[in-house]
N, C-alpha and C positions, 0 to 999 in steps of 0.2 A: 518088813521095813515100816517105820512110822509113816503114816499117810501124809505127814507134813514135811517129809524130807525127799527131795528129788534125788534120783540116782546121779552119781558124779558125772556121768556122761552128758547130763543135761546142761550143766553150767561149768564143768571143769573142776568142781569142788563139791563138798557136801553142804551147799548153800541151802537155806530154808526154802522149802517148796512154797510155803505161804507167801514169802516176800515176792517171789517171781510171779506167781499166779494172781495175786491181788493187784500188782502193778499192771499186768495184762488186762485185768478186769477194768481198771480205771481208764486205761487207754481205749479199750473197746467201747466204753460208755461215751467217751468224747467223740469217737468216730460215729457212733449212732446219733448223737445229738446234732452232728454237722449235716446229716441228711434228713432229719425228721420234718423240717418245715416244708419240704417238697410235698409231702402228703397232708400234713396236719394244718397248714396255713393256706392250702389251695382254695378253700371255701371263701376266703377274703378276696380272692382275685376273680371270682365267678361273675359278679355283677359288672365290674368295669370291663372285663374281657368280653362278656356277652354284648355289652353296649358298643364297645369299640369295634368288634369284629362283625357285629350285626347278625348274630346267630341266636337261636333259642337255647334254653338251658340244656335240653336233652342232647343237642348237638355239641355244645361246649363240654358236657360231662363225658363225652367220648375221650377227651384228653385224659381225664382221670383214670378211665378204664385202661387206656393204652399204657399209662404210667404203671399201674398195678399189674397188668397182664405181662408186660415185659419184665417188670421187677421179679415176677414169680415164675413165668414160663421158661425163662432162660436160666433160672437158678440151679437146676441140676447140672447144666453145662458149666456155669460159673463156679459151682461148688467143686466140680472135678478139676477145674483149672487151679483153684486155690489149693486143693489137696496136692496137686502136682508141683506148682511153682511157689507155694507159700503165701501167707497172707499179706506181707508187706507190699509186694509189687502189685497184686491184683486190687487190694483195697485202696492203695494210692490212686490207681486208675479210676476206681469207682468214685472216690471223692472228687477227683477232677471232673469226671463226666457229670456228676451231680451239679457242681457249681456252673459248669459250662451250659447246662440245660437252662438255667435261669438267665444267664447272660445272653444266649441266643434268643430265648423267648422274649427278651426285652426289645428285640429288633424286628420281630415278625409282624406282618400285617395281614395275615390270612389264617383261617382256622387250620388249614393243612400244615402251615408252618408251625403253628402251636402244637399240633399233633406230633410232628417230627421232633421238635425241640424239647418242649416240656414233657410230653409223653414218652417219646422215644429215647432221647439221651438221658432224661431223668429216670426212666424205668430201668435202663441198663445199669446206670451208675448206682442208684440206691439198692438195686438187687444184689450187685456184687458186694457192697459193704454189708448189707443186712445178713445175707446168708453166710458170708465169710465170718463175721463176728460171732454169730450164734454158734456156728459149727466149731469155731476155735474155743469158745468158752466151755462147751460141754466136754471138750477134750482136756482142758485145764482143770475142770472141776467135776470129775467123774463121781465124786462122793456127794456133790451138792448141785446136781444138774438143774433142778427146778429153780433154785435160788439164783444160780449164775446166769441161766438163760433169762430169768426174770429181771435181773439187774441191768443187763445190756439192752433188753427190750424196753426197760424203763427209760433208758437214755433216749431211745427212739420215741417213746410215748411222751416224755416230758421235755424233750429238747426244744419244742416250740413254745414253752412257757416264756423263755427269754426273748422270743422274737414276735409273738402275736401282736402286742401293742406297738412295738417299733415298726413292724411291717404295715399295720393298719394306719399308723400315723404317716408313714412315708407315702402310702397310696393316696391319702387325703391331701397331703401337702405338696408332693412333687409328681404324683401320678404313678400308675402301676409300672410303667416301663422303667423309670428310674429306680423304683423299689426292687424290681427283678434284677437289674444290673448290679446295684450296690450289694445286695445280700447274696447274690450269686458269687461274686468275687470273694466275699467273706467266707461263705460256706466251703468253697473250693479250697481256699488257703488253709482253713482249719483242718479239713479232712485229710489233705495231703500231708500236713505236718504231723498230725497224730499217728497216721499209718506208719510212719518211719520207725516207731517204737514197738510194733507188733512182732511177736515171735511165736513159733509153734513149739510144743514140747518135742524134743529131739528123740525121745524114746517113749514107748507106751508106759503110761503111769501104772503102778501096781494096782491102784484102785479101779482102773478101767477094765481089768480083765474079768469079764463076766463069767459066770459059772454054769450057765444053762446051755448045754450043747444043742446045736441046731437052731438056736435063737440068736445068740450073741454074734456080733460082727457079720451081719448079713449084708451081702452086696446089693446094690440097687435092683439088679435084674431079678434076684430071688425075692426081695422085699415086695416088688410090684406084683408078685403072684400070691401074696398073702391077703386073705380076707380082712385081717386086722388093719392093714394099711389102708384099704379102700374104705373101711368104716371110718377111720380117722380122717380120710380125705373128704368124705361126705359131711362129717361133723364140722370140720374146719371150714368147708364151703358155706354151710348154713350160718355159722357164727360170723364169718367174714362178711357175708351179705348184709346182716343186720347192722354190724358195726360200721361198715364202709358206707352204707346208706346214710347214716347219721353224719359221719365224717365229711362226706362230699356234699350233702344237701342241707346242712344245718343252717347256713346263712339264708338259703332260700325259704325253708319252712319257718324260720324265725321271723322273717319279714311277712310271710303269709299269715302267721299267727298273730301278727301285730305287736310283737314284744321286742323285736331286734333293737330298737332305738329307745325303749323305755329305760328310765334311770333306776338302777338298783345300786344302793350303797355308793352313790355318787358317780357312777359311770354307766355307760350304755350296757344293756343286758347281754348283747351278743358277744362282744369281745371279752366281757367278764366271764361268761359261760365258757368260751373257748379257752381262756386261761385256766380256769378251774378244771376243765376237762383234761387239759394236758397234764395237770398235776395228778388227778385221780387215775388217768390212763397210764401214767408211769408208776404210781404207787402200787397199783393192783398187781403188777407183773412180778416184782420180788415178793410181795405179800402172799399171793396165792401160790407162787412157786415154792416159797418156804413152807407154807401150809401143806402143799401136796407132798413134800418130802417126808411129812410126818403122818398125815392121815390118808394118803393115797391119792393118786392122780384122778381117778374117776369120781371119788367122793367130792373132791375139790371142784372138779368140773361141774358136777350137778349143782352144787351150791352157787357157784359163780354165774353159770349160764342162766339159771332160774332167776337170780338176782337181776340180771340185765333185763330179762323179759318182763318181770314185774315192775321194775323201775320205769321201763319204757311205756308200759300200760298206764301207770300213774302220771307220767309226763304228758301223754296224749290227753288224759282226762282233765288235766289242769293247765292246758297249753296257753290259756290267756293270762295266767298269773305270772308276771315277770320274775318274781322272787323264786317261786317254785320251778319256773323254767330253768333258772340258773342252777339251783340246788340239785334238781333231779337230773339235769344233763350230766353233772359230775357223777352221780350215782350210776347212770347208764354206762358211762365209760369205765367206772370202777368194776362193773360186771362184765365188760367186754375185753379190755386190753390184756387180760391175763392169758388169752388164747396163745399169745406169743411166748409165754413161758411154759404153759401146760402141754401144748402139742409137741414142741421139740423135745422136751424132757421125756414125755411118754414114748415118743418114737425111739429115742435113744435107749430108754429102758428096755424096749422090746427088741430092737434090732442091733444094738451094740454101738460102740464108739468109733470103730476103725473107719467106717464110711459115713460118719455122722453128717458131715457137711453136704455131701452129695445126696444122701437119703433125705435130709431135711429139705433140700432143694426140690425134690420130687413132691413132698407134702406141701411145701409153700406155694406150689402152683394153685392150690385150692383158693388162695386169696385172690388170684387173678380172676377166677370164675366169679367169686363173690363181688369183685369190683364191677363186673358187667351187670350182674343182677342188682346190686345196690346203687350203681351209678346211673348210666343212661336208661336202663330198663325201668328203674324206679322212677326216674324223672318222666319217662314216657307214660307210665301208669298214672302218675299224678296229672299230667297234661290231658290224658284221655278221660279221666274221671272227674277232673276239676277239684280233687280233694287229696290231702295227704293221709286220710284215715285208712284207705285200703293198703297203702304202702306200709304204714305203721303196723297194721294188723298182721300182715305177712311177716314182717320182721319179728314181731313178738312171738308169733307161732313158731318161727325158725329157732328162736332161743329156747323155748320150752321143749320142743321136740328134741333138740340136741342134749339138753339136760337129762331127759329120760333115756336117750340112747347111751349116754355115758354111764348112767347108774345101772341100767338093766341089760344092756347088750355088750358094750365094750368091757365092762368089768368082768363079766362071766367069760368072755372070749379070752381075755388075757390070763385070767385065773386058770383056764384050761391048759395053757401052755407054761404055767408056772409064774406068771406075772404077778398075781395076787393083788393087782390094783395099786401097787406101791413102787417106790423107787427101787431099782435093782442094782445095788452095789454090794460087793462081797463083804 
């Protein structure tokens, strides 16, 4: 059967497969955009929240870690619920919880309230949406997994482009509480509406039937006994640590470097950098996903991960230059954001599509560990040493080590079981 034709059982007719799956991709991108600001605009709230609540940065950044830990550690359970009840119901709930987390956070007056609202509700809500959308897309696009995962991940990475300046302006004009309330209501409404159009393929698509016995369609329990899974887990933890350090701490080290409020091309360096970062952080996901479909996952990983490490080293060396701060921040995110297309597509290549959502939920937990290392522990290291240099040095080292693991360890392990370092579609 042509790969662009769905079986009649899917739609009741021989409707073009491409029309349905591209529509699902578009809706998935909107869902991802509705939750992205929770992670990627957090750094704009750190200074006013720390001042209002009277806590140091390392204490405040526990909120960010709770957000990511709950987003990731519950994802296997959330993935299994989505597999059982379908995407529309669960992702609707996730969108509502995400918006509610902002609304409730606007009313809290203690750090523990912020932990529960922004961290707790936000983590559960964004986790349901993120894992559900990625798992759904690799099922709709078994022949283009890297690209499809990259596109929806781009929605998550780029969604905050439209909100960075409005949220910053709202914080400055009406205060952070009003900003949280207004944008929380907007995000919740958009996420709920978009989720109503999501559907799962009703039958297994012909392209999804892998041909490698013993590897394809591996259930989570068996996958967790595989050395390849744990290598991927370690690699994703290292890459998440470096990227989430920058994501959560950028406003703080930009101020410490003295460049946050310097004018670049007519605007302050920090919000300009954050806007460019959102663009490159989104662009990298389909770009490297598309590239990995053609030159292999591990080769692409090595290129992208090394790029981030080298860009971060150059960024640190030129940290007092506001123009280079802005430009190199974009390059750093271009070398980082693709982990959210490369890791899920590699995992699905290796362990099949039938349990893709739950399996990726298990791997996605690595980002939770990365958020702890790159969030409060990185802030604590800076506070204890009085410098961001040790923090950056460890992050650069993590990037380069992961690039070497991809090229010299993961590639050979997957080749030994028939992976050959590339996409596995019949």
